[in-house]
Structures are given as C-alpha cells and as structure tokens.
N, C-alpha and C positions, 0 to 999 in steps of 0.2 A: 614543545618549541621553547618554552622558557629554559628547560633544563639544557637544550642544545646551545641556546644563546648564551647561558651563563657559562658553559664549558668552553665555547669559542672565545669569549672575553678573557676568561682566565687563562687560556693557553696563549692569548696574545699579550696580556697586560701583566701577568704576575711574574715579575722579576725580569731583569734585563737579559737577553740572550748572549750568552758568552760564546766566544769562538770555540769551536771543537764539536764533539758529538752532541747531538740534539738532547736536551733535558726533558724527560717525561713530564707531561702536564701535571700529574699528581705530585711529582717531586717538586715542581715549582710552586704548586698550592701549599704544599708542607713548608716550603721556605718562607712563603708569604705569612702563614700562620705563625711560624717561629718568629718572625720579625714584628709582627703587628698583633699578636695575641690579646694585649690589653684593649686595643682599639676594637678588635672583634667582639670581645665581652660587652663593651660599652654599646656597641651597634644593637646587639640583640636585646639587651635590657631595654634600650630606648624603643626598639620595635615592639617589645612586650607592652610598654607603657601605652603606646599609640594604640595597640590592638585591643587592649583590655576593655575600653568602652564599646567597641564593636562587638567583642565576644559576648558582652552582657546583653546585648540587643539581638542575638541570634535567634531567640525563641519567636521574635517578631516576625521572621520570614521562613518559619518552619511550617510545613504543611502536613497534615496526617491523612493518610489514604490506606485503604485496604485492598486496592486493585493495583494493577501495573501501570495505571495512567491511560489516557485515551487518545488514540490516533485520530485527528481530524479528517483523514483521508479514507478511513475504513467505511465499509458499507454500513455498519452498526452506527457509527458516528454520524453519518449523513441521515440516518433514519431517525436518530434521536433529535437532531437538528430540525428536521421536517416536522416531528411531532410536537416539539416545542413551539414551532411557529403555527401550527394549524390546529392544535387541540388545546383547548383551555384546562388541561389537567395540571396538578402541581408538578413543578419541575423536579428533577432528580435531586436527592439529598436535602428535601425540604419537608419531610414529614417524618413522624415516629409512630410506631406501632406499640401500643400496650396490649399485652396478651394476658387474659385472666383465665385461669384454670380452676376447676372444682368439680365436684360430682354432678352438680346441676347448676349451671351458670344462669339459668333463667329464674332462679328462686329469689325470694324478697331480700335476702342478705346482700346478693351480689347486685341486685338493682339499687339498693340504697348505696352501696359502695361506689358504684358506677355513676350515678347521679351526682353524688357529693364530690367524686373526683373531678367530674366535668365542671362543676361549680368553682372548685379551688383552682383549676387550670386556667379558666376563663377569667378569674378575679384579676382587676387591674393592677399591673405592676408585678405579677408573679412570673410570667413568661415573657421572654423578649421576643417580639414579632409574631406571637401567636394569632392565627387567622381563623382557625375553626378546630372544634373537637366534635368528631362524629362518633356517636354510639348508636346502637339500636334504640335507645330511649329518646335521643335527640331526634332520630328519624319518626319515632312514634309521635313525639311532641309536635312535630311540623304536621303531621298528618291530622292530628286532632286539633290543632290551631286552625288549619284551614277548614275543617269540618264546622267548628264553632262559629267561625267567621261566616260561613255560608248560611248559617241559621239565624243570622241577624245580630249576634253579639258584637259589642265594641271590641276593639283589639285588646284593650286591658282585661275585659270579662273574658274574652276568648282565651287569653294566656292563663287566667286564673282556672278556668273550667279545664282547660287541656292539662295543667299541672295537677289538679285534684284527681282527674281521671287517671293520669300517669301513675300516681301513687296507689289509686284505689284498686287497679287491676294488675294482671301479670301479662307476659308477652303473649300467651296462648288464650287469654280471655278478653283482650281489648276489643271494644267494639269496631275499630278499624284496624285490619291487620296489615303488617308490612308484607308486600309481595315476597313469596318464597324465593324467587331468584335473586332478590336483594338481601334477604335475611340470611341466605346461606353464605354470603360473603362476610358475615359478622359472628354467626353462631354455628359451631361445628356440627356435623350430623349427629354425633352422640351427645351433644349439648354439654360437653365437658370442657369447652374453650370458647372465649369470647374476645373479639377484636375491638379495640378503641383506637381511632386514627386521630393523631394531632398534626394539624398542618400549619406550617409557618409561612410567612410572607417572603422569605428569602432563604438562600442556602448559606452555609458557613463560607467565611472569607477564604481566599486562596491560601493564606497562611493560617488556617484555623487550629486552635489548640483548645482543648477542653477546659484549661484554666483561664483562658483569656477570651476566646470567642464567645458572643453573647449567645449565638444560636446553638452552639455545642454545649454551653453551660446549662441550656434548658433541660438536656438529658439528665444531668445530676439533679436538677431541681425537681423534675418529674419523679425520679426515684425517691428522693427524700419525701415528697408529698405522699407517695404511695405507701411508704414505710409508716409514716405518721397516721394515715388513715387505717391501715391495717392493725396498728396497735390500738386505736381507738374504736374503730367500728367491726373489726374482723373481716368478714368478707370472704373472697376467694382464697383457696388454699395455696396457690402460687400464682406470682405475677412475673411478667418480664417486660422490659423496655427494649424494644429490638427495632429492626428497619435500618436502611442506609445511614440515616443520621446518627442513630445510636451506635452502629458499628464504627463509624469514623470518630466518634467520641471516645469509644473503648479503645480504639487503636492509639489514640493520643494519651489516654491515661495509662494504657499498658506500656507505651514507649517510656514515659516518664518513671513508672515503677520499675521497669527493667533496668533503666540506667542507675537508678538509686541502690540496685541490687548488684549489677554487673560491675560498677566501678570499684567499690571497695574489694570485691573478689579479684578482679584483675590486678589491681594495685598490690594487694596482699600476696597474690601468687608470685608477681614479679619481684617483690621484695624478698621473699624466702628463697626463691630459685636462684637469684643473683648472688644473694648473700651465701648461699650454700656453695656456690661455684668458685666464688673468690674467697671464701672463708673470711669475710670482712663485714664490718658493720656500715661503714661510710659508702662503700662502693655501690650498693644498690641505689642509693639516693642521687648518685650522679646521673646515670641514664634517665631515671625516673624523672628527676627534676628538670633535666634539659628537654626531655621529650614532652614533658608536661607543659613546659613553655612554648614548645613548638606546637602543641595542641591548641593553647589558647590563641596563639598567632593564627594558625590555620582556620580556627573557627571564626576569629575576627575577619579574616578574608572571605570565609563562606557567607558571612553577614552581607558583604558587598555583592558577592556573586548571586546570592538569593534575592536581594532587592533589586539588582539592575540585570541580571542575565537570565537566571533559571530558577524556579522554585526548588527549595531544599526539603527533602522529605525527611521525617523523623526517623525512618530506617537508616538513611545515611549518616545522621548524627550518631546513632547507637554503633553502626559500623566503623564510623571514623575514630571513635574513641578506642575501640579494641584493636583496629588495624594499626593505628598510629603508636599505640603503646606497645603492641607485639612486635610490628616491623621496625619502628624507630628504636625501641630498646635493643633489638638484635644488632642493628647497625652500631649503635653507640658501645655495646658490649664487645662486638667483634673487633672494633678498633682498639678499645682498652685492653682486651685480652692480648692482642698483637703487641701493644706497648709493653705489657708485663712480660710477655715471651722475650722481647728484645732486652729488657732490663734484666731478666734472669740470665740472658746470654752475655751480661756484663757491659752493655753499652750505657752510656750516660743519658740523661734525661732528654736532651735535645736530639741526639742521635735516634733514640727509641721512637719520639714522635715523629721525626722525619721519616724514618723507615715505615712506621705504622700507617702514615697518612699515604705515602707512596705506594705501598703494596696493598694494605687493606682498603684505603680509600678507593682505589681503583675497582676493587671487588664490590664494595658497597654501592658505588656509584653505578657500576653496570647492573647490579641487582636492582636498584632503585629505578633504573630505566626501563627494564623489563616490567616492574610492577606498573609504572606510569603508563607504559604501552598498553598493557592489558586493560587498566582501568580507562584509559583514553579511549580505547576501542568502544566503550559502551556509550560514548557520546554521540556516535552516529545513528543510535536508536531514536525512534520517533516517539518513544514513550518516556515520560518525564521521571518515572521511578528510576529507570536505567541511566538516564543522562545525569540525574542527580547523584547517583551513586559513583558513577564514572568521574564527573567532575570534581566532586567533594573528596573522594579517596585518592584520586590522582594529585590534587593539590595538596593534601595533607602529606602524602608520601614525599613530595618534593621538598616541603618545609623541613620534614624530619630529616632528609638527606643533607640539606644544607647545615642543619644544626650539627649533625654527626661530624661532617667534614671540618667545620670550622670552630664550633663552640666547644665541643668535647676536647679536641687537642688543645685548645687554648686555656681550658680549665686545668688540664693535666699539667701544661707548662707552668702554671702559676701555682698549683698545689703540690706537684711532684708526687712521690710515693705516698703522700698522705692520703691520696684518694684510696688506698688499699688499707687504711687503718682498721683494725689494731696491727696488721702486718705491714709495718713501715719502719724506716730506719734500719736499726740493726736486726730487728726481726725479719725485715724483708731480705736482708743479706743471707740470714740463715736459711730462710724459706727457699731462696735462690739456689743455694749449695745443696739443699736437701733434693730439690727438683732435678738439678743436673746429675745427682747421684742415682736417684731412682731411674732416670732414663737410660743411664748407662748399665745399671745392675740388671734390669729385667724388662723385656718388651712388654707393653701395655696390650690391653684388649684389643685396640683399634689396629695396632701394628700386626698382631696376630691375624685379625680378621682380614686386613687387606692382603698379607702374605697368603693366606689361605686361598683368597679369591684369585689372586696373580698366578698361583700354582695350578688351580683347578677351575679355570674360567668356563669351560664347557658345562661342568656340573652346575656351577652357580648359576649360569644363564638358562640351563635347562629347567632347574627347579623353579625358576622365575616364570617360564613359559607354561609350566604345568599349573601353577598358582593362577596364571592369567586367563587360561582358557575358560574355567568356570566363572571367573568374574566377569568376562567379556559377555558370556551367555546372560548372566544376571542383568548386566547393564542394558543389554538390548532387548531383553524380555519384561524387565520390571515395570509395574504401572506406576503412574503418577496422578496427582490430583490437579484440578484446575480451579479449585475454590479457595481464593485468597482470603475470605473472611473466616473460613473454618480454620485458619492458621492461628488465630486468636482463640485458643482452646479453653481459656479460663474466663472469657468475656460473657457477661450476662446476655449481650445482644446475640451472640452466636448460640448459646443455649435457647434463647428464644426462637431463633429461626429453626432450630430442631424440632422444638415443640410445636411450632406452627405447621411444619411439614407433617408431623404425626397426626395433628387434629384435623387439618384441612386438606391435606394431600400435598405431595412433594411439589407437583407441577404448579400449584397455586401461588408459590414463592418465585418471583422473577419470571413472569410470563414473557413470552416472545411476541413482538408485533410485527405485523407485515403492513407496510404502508404502500397504498395504491394511489398514484396521482395521475389522474386523466387529463388528456389534453383540453377538454372542454367541461362545462357544468353538468354534474350528474344528479343534483337535486333541483327539481323545477316544480313550482305550485305545490310544494310540500311533499312530493313524490320522488321516488328513486327512478330514473330513467331505465327503460327496459334493457338497452344495450349494456349499461353499467352494472346493472343487477345480475345480468347473464354472466359477464366477466368476472364479477366478483364471487358468485356462486360457484363457478367453475373452478376457481382457484381455491375456494374454501373446501370444496369436495375434494379436490387432489390433496391438500394439506391433511384433512380429516382421515384420509385412507392410509396415511403413514402410521407405522406401527406404535411409535412412542407417543402419538398425539391422543390426548384424552378429549379435548373439546376445542372447538373453533367457534368463536363469536365475532360478530361484525354486522354490517349493514343489512344483509340478507338473513343473518342468524342472531338477532339480538340478545337471545339467551341460550344460544347453541341449538336452537330449533329453527328449521327453515320457515320463513314467513314471506308474505308477498308485500315487499316494501314498495312495489310500484303502485300499490293502492293503499295508502296509509290510513284510509278511513276504516278499513277492515281490522285494525290492530288496536289493542288495548293502549291506554295512556302510557303504562310502563314500557310497553314494546316500542311505542313511538319515541319516548324519551331516549331509549337505548339505541334506536336506529340513528337517531339525529346526534347521539353522543359519539357515534363511531364515523361521523362525517365532518371533515375539517371545516374551518371558518371560510375557505375560499370556494366551498361547495364543489369542488372537484377532486377532493382527497378523501379516500376511505381508508379505514384501519381495521384489520383483523387482529383479534387477540387469541393467541394459541397457548393452550395449556398443556403440558407434557405430563406423562405418567410418572416420570422420574424427576428428581430435583434438577435445577437448571445446569449445574456444573459437573454433571457425570459425563464420561466419554460418550455415552449413548445419546444425551441430550444434545451435546455439540455436534454429533454425527447427524442428528436429525435437523439441526439448523441447515447443515450442508445439504441434505436432501430436499429442504424446502428450496433453497436457492437454486439447486439444480432443477427442480420442478418448475420454478419460475422461468428459467431460461428455456427449458423445453416447451413450455406453453406459450411463451412469447414468439418462439420461432415458428410454432405450429398454428397459432390462432391470431389471425389479423386484427381481432378486436383488442388483444392485449399487446399487440407489437409496439404501439406508440406510447404505452404507459410507462411511467416510472415506478418500478416496484423495488422496494427496498426491505431488507429483513433486519431488524434491530431487537433489542432487548438484552437481558442479563447473559443468556446463552450465547448470543450472536456477538456481544461485545467481547466475552471471554475468547470465543473461537477466533475472532479477529485478532485480538491480542496475542494469542498463542501463535497464530499462523504468521503474523507480522514479525513477532519476536524471534521465532525459529528462522525465518528467512534472513533477518538482519543479522542474528547471531552466527549464521553461516559465513556471512561476510566479515563480521568481527573475528571469527576464528582464523580466517585466512590472512586478514591484516595482522593479527596478534603474532601468529606462528612465524609469518614471513618476516615482520619487523624484528622479532626478538632472534630469529636466526641470523639476520644480518648484524645485529648487536653483538651476539657471541662470536660471529665470524670475525669482526673487527677486533674484539678484544682478546680473543684466544689466537686468532690467525690460523684457524684449522677448519677444514669441512667436517671431518669426522667428530671433532668435540663439539662442534655446534649441533650436529645431528644428535649426538649422545645426550647433550642437554635437553633437546626437544623431545626425543623419544622416551627418556627416563621419567620426565614429568607426565607424559601421557600414561605411562605405566601407573604412576602413583595415583593419578586421576581415576583410572579405571578400578583399581583396587578400593580405593576410598569410596567411590560412588556405589560400588556393588555392596560394601558393608553398610553404606547408609540406607540403601534400598531394604536390605535384610533388617537393619535395626528398627527403622521407622514403620515399614509396613507389617512386619511379623512379630517384633517384640513390643513396641509401643503401640502398633496398630492405629498410627495417627496419619499415615500417608506422607508422600513426599510431593511437594509443589513442582510442577513441571518446569518451573524457571531455574530451580536449584541446579541441575546439570548443566545448564547453559551458562549461568553465571559462574558456577563452580570452575568450568573450564578456563575462563578468563582470569578469575581470581587465582588459581593455582598455577596457571603459566606464569603469572606475576609473582605471587608471593612464594610458591613452592620452587622457584627457579633459584631462589637465594642460596640454597645450600650446595646445589650444583655449581653455581657460579663461585661460591666460595672455595669449593674443593678444586674445581677445574683451574681456577686462577692460581692456587697455590701449587698445583701439580705443574703448571706452566712455569712459575716462579723457580721451583726446584730444578726443572729441566733446564732452564736458562743458565742455572749455575754449572751446567756440564753433566748432570747425572743422566744415566740411561733411563729410558721411560718406566721400566719396572720399578727401578730404585726411587725414581721422582714419585711414583704413585703410592709406594709404601710410605716413604718419609712424609709425604703431604697428608695422607690419612692418618699417620701417627701424630704429627704436629697439630692438626686441625680437629681430630676427633672428639676430644673432650669439649672444645668450645662450640663446635658446631651441634653436638648433641644437647649441650646446655641451651643454646640458643633455640633449638627446635622445642625443647621442653617449655621454655618460656613463651614462645610464640603459641604453641598448642594450649598452654594453660590460659593465655589471654583470650585466644579465640574460643577455647572450650568453655569460658565463662558464658558465651552465647547461649549455651544449653540451659542456663537459668532463665532466660526469657521466657515470657509467656507467648511469643509469637513464633509459630511453627517454622516460618521462613528463616528467622534468625537461628533457631535451633538446628535446622537442617544444615545451614552454612557453618555453624559452629563445630558440629560433629564431623562433617565431611572435611573441612579444611584442617581442623586439629588432627585428625587421623592421617590425612595426606601428608602433613608436614612431618609427623613422627615417622611414617613409612619411608619418606623421602630421606630423612636424616639417618635413620637407623638401619634401613635395608638397602635402598638405592645408592645412596652415597657411600656406604661402608662396604657393600659387597658387589653391587652390579656395576657400578663406575669402574672399580679397579679390575673386575673380570673383562669388561669391555676393552679398557685400555691394554690388558695383557694381550688379548687376542689381536688387537691392532698394531701393538709394538710401535715402532719408528713411524708407521704409517698414520699413526694417530695425529702427528703434526703436519700432515699434507694439507697445503692450503695455497691461497694466492701468493705469488713471490713477494709482493710488496708488503703483505700483511703478516707473513710467517714470523713468529716470535722465537721458534726453537729451530736450530739447524745442527745437524750432526756431521762430524767429519767421517769420511770413510775409513773403514779399518781402525777405528778407534778402540784400541785395545783395553785402555782403562775404563771406558764405558761398558764394554762387554763384561769385564771383571765385576763391575758394580752390579751388573744385571744379574750375574751369577750368584752374588752374595745374597741378593734379595730372596733368593729361594730359602736360605737359612737365616732367620730372623735373629737367632742367637749370635750368629757370626757378625752381623751388622750392628747389633745392639751396642757393642762396646766402642763402636766407631761413632755412633750417633749421640 
C-alpha cells in the first residue's frame, strides 16, 4: 500500500501537467530527479543519519527460533496452554539437558565429574535464574537424606552422612536404590549415557540472543564449565549440552556466525561481478554503497517494526541482507546499464538519465512490486516466522526500489560518466565507438539464441516439456523433513539430540501428551474415580494399540503398566507419586504421555498424531463417558503437524493471492493477456526445475533432507524475485514493439540489447543468494541453492529461449489485451512491419542495421 500510495502521489505531484498527450508517470519522475537531484541526495543522507541509531539497536528486537512459530488457535497450542495451567512442570524452553557419554557412566570418575559439575552450576552467581540441577546423585542424596532424618539425625548430620554415603558407594551398591522406572530416565540401558537436567526459573525473552539474553548465555557458561572440568578431572569421554534452550542458543550463535561469513562473500561477489561487467573500478561501489545505505535505513525501520508491531526473527535479518544486496543491486545496475547504453548511442547525460528512468524505472518498479506482493502474501500467515520474513523483506525491497529510482540517477547526474572510471571521458567515447562497431559487425550470442528460438519455437518448447516431465515427477514424489532443529547441522545441541535418541530411544525425545479434562472432579479422597479411570484406560489402550506407539503412561498406567488407581493404598509410594503427577491442579484434568518408536519429526510420527486424534473423535462419538470431556493432543510431534497443516493451508491462499495480484500487475504494465500469462507460467517452470534439482541435491548428494517449508516459501520468493528478468525482457520487447517493430523483430532486438545485462544481473543475484549455502542452517542452505539455481535457469534458459519461442508462436496475438490497457497496436497490411519480421529470420541481414 505504501508503494501504491507513493506511485499515486508521484503521478499527481511530480511536474505540472502540460496540455497535450499524457506524460508517463516515470517520465515525470525522471524530470523531477533531473531538476531536484541535489535535494534528493541530501534527503537520503539525512534519512541515513536518522536511521543509523535505530539500526544499531536492531539486535534488541531480534528473536532466535528453531521452529516456525506457534499458532495460538491450533490444538497443540491449546494443549500446551492447558498443560502449563494444570501441571507444575517446567515451562517450554526453560531447561537444558547435559548428556554424558562413556563406556560406563556409573563409574567413580563420572560420578566425581557429575557431582563437581552440580556444585559448580549451583554456585551463587554462576548461572542466571538457575532453579535446580537434577542428576542421579542428587536423587540418591535426597533418598539418603530422608533416610538419615528418619533415623533421628539432625538435618546437618543427615546431610553429612548422606554425602559420605554418596561418595563411599556406587549406583549399584547404595543401601537405598533409586526406583528403576525413575533411573531409566537418567541412565541408558547399556549404561553408556547419563542425563543431567538443569532447570531455570524463566524462559528467554521474546527477543533473546545468546550474546545478550541472560538465560541463553547460561548455555555458553555451562559449556565453558564442562570444558574446564574435563580438562582438570577427566570424566566422560563425550559431553553435549542440548535441549530446547540449547537449540535456541545455537540458532542465535549460528545466525551471527553465518552473517559474519555471508556478508564478506556476498559483497566480494558483487564487487567482482559488477566490475567485470562494466570493466570499471568505481562502478561496483555505486550500487553497493547506495543499497548498503538502503539496508541500514531498512534495518532501522525493522527496529521500529520489531518493537511495536511484530517480532523479527534472526532468519529474517540474514535473508534481508542477501535479498537487498542481490535484488537492490540488480535494480541499480539495470538502470546504470541502460544509462550507459543511451550514452553509447550518443545521448547527453540528462537525456540518458531521462530515458533510463522512464523505461528502466518502470521495469524495476514493476519487478519490485511483484517481489513486495510475494513477500506481502506471507503476512497473512498465523506463524511469526513467515510474517517476520514477509514484513522484513517486503519493506527492504521497497526501500531498495526508492533508492534505485531516485538516489542512483541523482548520483549519475552529479558524477556523469566518472561512475564508469577508468572508462570515462575520452576513454568512454572510444569504448562507445567500439561497442557500436561490434554490434554492427557480428551478431552476439543472445541475438543468435533469440533468432534460433523465433525460427524453431516448437522444437524449443518441446525440449522444455521433455525436461519438465521428470522434474514434475520428482517434485511430486520427493520426500521432505519436518525437523527444524536438525537444520542446524553443525550445532552441538543437534548432535546431542541425535546421541540421546541413540542411547535412550528415538521416542524418548519430544513425547506426545494427551490432555483429558473431565466435567467434574476425578480425584476424591486420594483415589481416582471409577468412571474416570475406565475412560482414561479405554483411551490409553486405544493409543497403545497403534503401531508406532512404544509406551503410554498416565493416571492408570503410572509406569506404563496398568494399576488400580481407584485404590491408591494398594500402590507403592513411587506409583502414587506418578499417578498424582499425571493429574492436574484442578483435580479434573488427566495427562497421558505417549512415547513413539520413531523420533518425533518423522512422517510416520506425525501420522501417528493424526491417528490418535481420529481415535479420540471416534471414542467420543461412541462412548458417552468421553463425549463431554475435552481431549487435546499436544507435544513436539503435534505442534509440528499443526504447523505443517496450517502452513500448507495458508500457503494455498498465499499462492492464489500472489499469482492473481502479479497477473494483474503484469496486465496493467504490459497491456496483454498472453504476456501476463507467459510471465506467470515461465516462472512456474523455473520453480519446478529448481525444486526438483534441490530435492536431488539435498536428499541424495548431501543426504541432509529438505525442510517441508522450503517449496512453500520458494514459490512465493521466486514469483517475486524470479519475475525480475521476465519483466525486464517483456517490458523491453514492448518498448521495441511500441517503436513500430514487428513482434519477431522486437523480440530479437530486445533479447540482443538486454541479454548481457540480464545475465550479469542473474549471476550477481545468484552469487548473493548462493552465499546462503555457506550458512550452518539447512533452511537457509536450501533457499540459497534453490533460488540461486532458479534465477540462473530463468535468465539463461527461460528468458533467452522459451520467452522468444512463445512470442514467436503468438505473433501479433501476443499483444491482445483490454483495449484501454493495450500498449502495442499494429496497422493492418503494414508492409514495413512484415519486412522487418522476415529479416529477423536472417540475423546477419539485420545486424548491419542494428
């Protein structure tokens, strides 16, 4: 809406409307820039000065996350809210798991290491907000303390005796043994792994960063203490600090490390590629400097957005850097290249800038509009990750567009041809003469490619169809991953989760909870009511019979084994505690904990969640005792399933909005139904090819998997970013046709004139986005590979061969559109146009004239 409003004001205010034919909006913008270029430069400098303090504070509103965000309306979110309300367990993201590995973690060396670590972690001032450190030895100490207190010792003497006994015996020889059902949660069956739990009083802040948030900084402190103890005491052979809190910290640390690596690589690639294209030293710094200025301004604006509107994720800031440098540099270079082309043709500085902004300005504004539409569609998502990406990138592209339309031409008007130094002055005149001579002497690659496609359109389109068929098959049948945390392939926390799964079983990590809230009280006089016990057990049996379920625990199965909870006197003390621990504070809510055979993020585990929910629906419809109960399925698998389902549903809406909106933008700009459809379909082809290659590369070469959200976001990103080159070529074809050329001739001339610059822009954008492959985050790696490849395919194949072939088949029908919007009209029996069309078939014949 900002872009539409700015365009409207520009069309109303820029320059007085003179009598006669209507002056195009971008011609008036060009005139305004020509008259006020010094004021424009001052305005942007002042805006930079104002934005810089906000830019420096951006880190204060950046949040780190390893998931897609949480919808408050999903069943898993409601289950999580009810669990937090009724069960006094630590809240999500408030605990850290320390995993110790060795040949025998019950030996004395590991015991000494564990007890020393517990003391160090609980020492005053070491960890922020630490609440408890739970180890097998802290549990044993509690048992011994209670025992010695019962024998008549004072509290201090009981503590002394408990500690002496703790050091004197081993886990297998203590006089009081920890119940096996509790011990198995801390010691693996093969005794090669031990778990230590560190609980904190609160979770990280909404804008937590591992560098600044005190809770996340605890993860770094714990790792440092472990390293010091291992150096002095020895102990376990391998240690990991993992869990939700550690994964969040690793995401933050990885994001900072990625930026420190991606930034210099992206900037270096742009400097080299732009310098090679223009054969100049100064030229690369013009777009890089101005877009860098736009990036600072955009991030200053993101600080305000993040503080007052929506949290900004660290993934968004990484994306913003590469997208703005890639797309923004493309816009700036496209305009500068058109300026150089006009100067080569002999026009003076002011005329060259006027023509560049009039024609190239419309192209880059149209392109930016499609990008903003695509990113803007993400804002309708209910998940903060996608909304953050949509808002951040859309805002950044808008700033890059305004800089390219106003600041770049203003700087050119002030510096002139010196922006192409050392090819400036007399050197530029000699360069222009050589360029004109080369164009007349021999047709270039792009002219020959366009001529080939125009003469053999059926062959070109047929080959494209043959390549597309297997790509479509791969796209439809390729497998994707649902594990966001696994995307941090180098993170210690992720390696720790893998080790936990290997030692304790995959289903132990991220169990599924089923929350049952009854209309009335289910616990009376210390016993579970018969009706509620029967209902809970019926549900437990149904869930336990599912193929991927390993164990179900709850009020009737405190340790996975059926007991009579209606008569608590028949149970052991440990069983009583377990039963009471699965009943909520209101005494009418019960919780079942379900462990799967597979890890929580496999397709089979997500399907098991769906089966549990279907089972609940069937039981409630057939069993009156369950019909009035509120039954919710939550946990890691359920949250991921809800995120996937809601995201896919919302993305279907986003796709429709994006495609329809971009179609109407293209229709207005090009004035043609066929050309608007050509732009839409050709990008769809690029997306299919690129995504198929991404599946093959990540699944079979890297064997790291592709996150399910990548094809969804890829669609929107490429319909925005990938549309650039189609718009650049289609608007240039329209420009050539408006000069009176037949369609075939307009196509060949347009591809010839724009081939070099569009290819250079594609390489620059692909280089910028390709730098995301250096990220430690698999999500960013996937985007970098897919978008970079799609951009290259679109520029080198679609724009060079397929668009000319399609235009050749359409002929004059390519310009069919609404009468009021049509930009190109042909006179009937126009012999000159027919002759031009015939000459297109022979590039050599036309080269002398061009």
